[in-house]
C-alpha positions in Angstrom: -10.5 23.8 4.3 -7.6 23.6 1.9 -7.9 21.3 -1.1 -4.7 20.5 -3.0 -4.4 19.2 -6.5 -1.6 16.6 -6.8 0.4 16.9 -10.0 2.1 20.2 -10.4 1.2 21.2 -6.9 2.6 18.6 -4.6 4.2 16.2 -7.0 6.2 17.2 -10.1 4.9 14.4 -12.2 2.7 16.0 -14.8 5.4 16.4 -17.5 6.5 12.8 -17.1 2.9 11.7 -17.5 2.2 13.7 -20.5 5.4 12.5 -22.1 4.0 9.0 -21.9 0.8 10.3 -23.6 2.9 12.0 -26.3 4.7 8.6 -26.9 1.3 7.0 -27.3 0.1 9.7 -29.7 3.1 9.2 -31.8 2.7 5.5 -31.8 -0.7 5.9 -33.4 0.4 8.4 -35.9 -0.1 11.8 -34.3 3.2 13.6 -34.6 3.1 15.6 -31.4 6.1 16.7 -29.3 6.4 16.2 -25.6 6.1 20.0 -25.1 2.9 20.2 -27.1 1.5 17.2 -25.3 2.2 18.8 -22.0 0.3 22.0 -22.9 -2.7 20.0 -24.3 -2.9 17.2 -21.8 -2.0 18.7 -18.5 -4.9 18.4 -16.0 -6.9 16.3 -18.4 -8.7 13.0 -18.0 -7.4 10.0 -19.8 -10.7 9.2 -21.6 -10.8 12.6 -23.3 -7.1 12.3 -24.1 -7.7 8.9 -25.7 -10.5 10.4 -27.8 -8.3 13.3 -28.9 -5.5 11.0 -30.0 -8.0 8.8 -31.9 -9.4 11.9 -33.6 -6.1 13.4 -34.5 -4.6 10.1 -35.7 -7.6 8.6 -37.3 -6.9 5.4 -35.6 -9.0 3.3 -33.2 -7.3 2.9 -29.7 -7.8 -0.2 -27.6 -10.8 -0.2 -25.2 -8.3 -0.6 -22.3 -5.9 2.2 -23.4 -6.7 4.2 -20.4 -5.7 1.3 -18.1 -2.5 0.6 -20.1 -1.4 4.2 -19.8 -2.4 4.4 -16.2 -0.3 1.3 -15.4 2.7 2.9 -17.3 2.4 6.0 -15.3 2.1 4.1 -11.9 5.3 2.1 -12.7 7.2 5.2 -13.6 6.1 7.2 -10.6 7.3 4.5 -8.2 10.8 5.4 -9.0 10.8 8.8 -10.8 8.3 11.0 -8.9 9.7 14.1 -7.2 8.0 16.8 -5.1 7.4 20.3 -6.4 9.9 22.7 -5.0 8.8 23.7 -1.5 5.9 21.2 -1.3 7.0 19.5 2.0 7.5 22.8 3.8 4.3 24.2 2.4 2.3 21.1 3.3 3.7 21.0 6.8 3.1 24.7 7.4 -0.6 24.3 6.2 -1.2 21.5 8.6 0.4 23.5 11.4 -2.2 26.1 10.9 -4.8 23.5 12.0 -6.8 23.7 8.8 -8.4 20.5 7.4 -6.6 19.4 4.3 -7.7 17.1 1.4 -6.3 16.1 -2.0 -8.5 16.2 -5.1 -6.8 15.0 -8.2 -7.7 13.5 -11.7 -5.0 10.9 -11.1 -6.1 7.4 -10.0 -5.5 6.3 -6.4 -2.9 3.9 -7.7 -1.0 6.7 -9.3 -1.2 8.9 -6.2 -0.2 6.0 -4.0 2.9 5.6 -6.1 3.7 9.4 -6.2 3.1 9.9 -2.5 5.0 6.8 -1.3 8.0 7.5 -3.6 8.3 11.1 -2.5 7.5 10.4 1.2 4.4 12.7 1.3 2.4 9.7 2.4 3.8 10.3 5.9 2.0 13.6 6.0 -1.3 12.7 4.3 -4.1 10.4 5.5 -5.3 8.1 2.8 -8.9 8.7 3.6 -8.4 12.4 2.8 -7.1 11.7 -0.7 -9.7 11.6 -3.5 -9.4 10.6 -7.2 -11.5 12.1 -9.9 -10.8 9.1 -12.1 -11.8 6.5 -9.5 -14.9 8.4 -8.3 -15.9 9.2 -11.9 -15.8 13.0 -11.0 -13.1 14.3 -13.4 -12.2 18.0 -13.5 -13.2 20.4 -14.9 -16.4 19.2 -13.4 -16.8 20.6 -9.8 -18.0 17.3 -8.3 -14.7 16.2 -7.0 -14.1 19.3 -5.0 -17.6 19.4 -3.8 -17.3 15.8 -2.6 -14.1 16.6 -0.7 -15.8 19.5 1.1 -18.8 17.4 1.9 -16.6 14.8 3.8 -16.0 17.4 6.5 -19.3 19.2 6.1 -17.6 22.4 5.1 -19.5 24.9 2.7 -17.8 25.4 -0.6 -17.5 29.1 0.2 -15.2 28.2 3.1 -12.8 26.2 0.9 -9.7 27.3 -0.9 -8.2 25.2 -3.7 -4.5 25.2 -4.8 -4.3 24.3 -8.5 -1.9 24.6 -11.4 -4.1 23.7 -14.4 -6.9 25.6 -16.1 -9.1 22.5 -15.8 -8.6 22.4 -12.1 -9.1 26.1 -11.6 -12.3 25.8 -13.6 -13.5 23.0 -11.3 -12.9 25.1 -8.3 -14.7 28.1 -9.8 -17.7 26.1 -10.7 -17.7 24.6 -7.2 -17.9 28.1 -5.8 -14.6 27.8 -4.1 -11.7 30.3 -3.9 -8.8 29.2 -6.1 -5.1 30.0 -6.0 -3.3 29.2 -9.2 0.3 28.1 -8.9 1.9 29.1 -12.1 5.0 31.2 -13.3 3.7 34.8 -13.5 5.1 35.1 -17.0 2.8 32.4 -18.3 -0.8 33.2 -19.4 -3.7 32.3 -17.1 -7.5 32.6 -17.0 -8.7 36.1 -16.2 -11.5 35.1 -13.8 -12.6 37.4 -11.0 -11.2 36.3 -7.7 -8.5 34.0 -9.1 -5.3 34.5 -7.1 -2.0 33.7 -8.6 1.3 32.7 -7.0 4.6 31.9 -8.6 6.0 29.6 -5.9 4.7 27.4 -3.1 6.5 29.5 -0.5 3.8 32.2 -1.1 0.9 30.0 -0.3 1.0 29.8 3.5 1.5 33.5 4.1 -1.5 34.0 1.8 -3.6 31.7 4.1 -2.4 33.6 7.1 -3.4 37.0 5.6 -6.9 35.5 4.7 -7.3 34.2 8.3 -6.3 37.5 9.8 -8.8 39.4 7.7 -11.5 36.9 8.7 -10.7 37.4 12.4 -10.8 41.2 12.0 -14.2 41.0 10.2 -15.6 38.9 13.1 -14.2 41.3 15.7 
C-alpha cells in the first residue's frame, strides 16, 4: 500500500496555512516571521501550535482557537489551494500500478475536502480512503494514523510505503514500521534514519515504486 501525506506532497498549502498561524502568533505578541513559522509549524498539530504560541507570547488563547484557525484555513483553501508540481501525474501513475492508495494527514477532513475539491484531486481519490489525524485524534508524529490506514485494507505495516515531506510525518511512518520516502529538496537537511529514502521531485516516486516491485518479484522468483 502507498500512503500519502497531503500538504507538501499532494497539495501545496502548507506555507499558506503556516502564514495564518504566523499572523495569529503576531496578534498575540510573538514576533515571528512567516518563514520562521513555516519551519516551526509544518506538519504540526494545531493544539501543540496553540500551546507554543501561548508559551512564547505569555498570553492565553481562546479555547476554540484551533477551530477558528481551521475555519480560516478551510476558507482560504477553497480558492487558493494548488497542487504540488507533478502531483496529478504521480497520483495517476501510482493508481495505474494497481496499488491500494490512502491519504493520512494531520489536516482536518474539512480542510482536505476544500483542498482536494479546489485542485480537482477529489476526482482521483475516494473519500473513504482519506484519513484525518485531527478528526481521528491520531496526530503525527504518533504512528496511529498510518497504522489505522493500513488496517483498513488489512495490510501489514511492513508492506506499506509512506510519502511524506515533514519530519513529524516521517517519524510517524518510522514508528509505524513502514518504509518512508521523504520529498524534500536535497539541499535541505533531513533526519538521518536508516532506510529513509529521499527524493527531490514527485517525478522520482513512481520509478522508485517500480524498482521496489521489480526487486520483490525477483526475490519471489
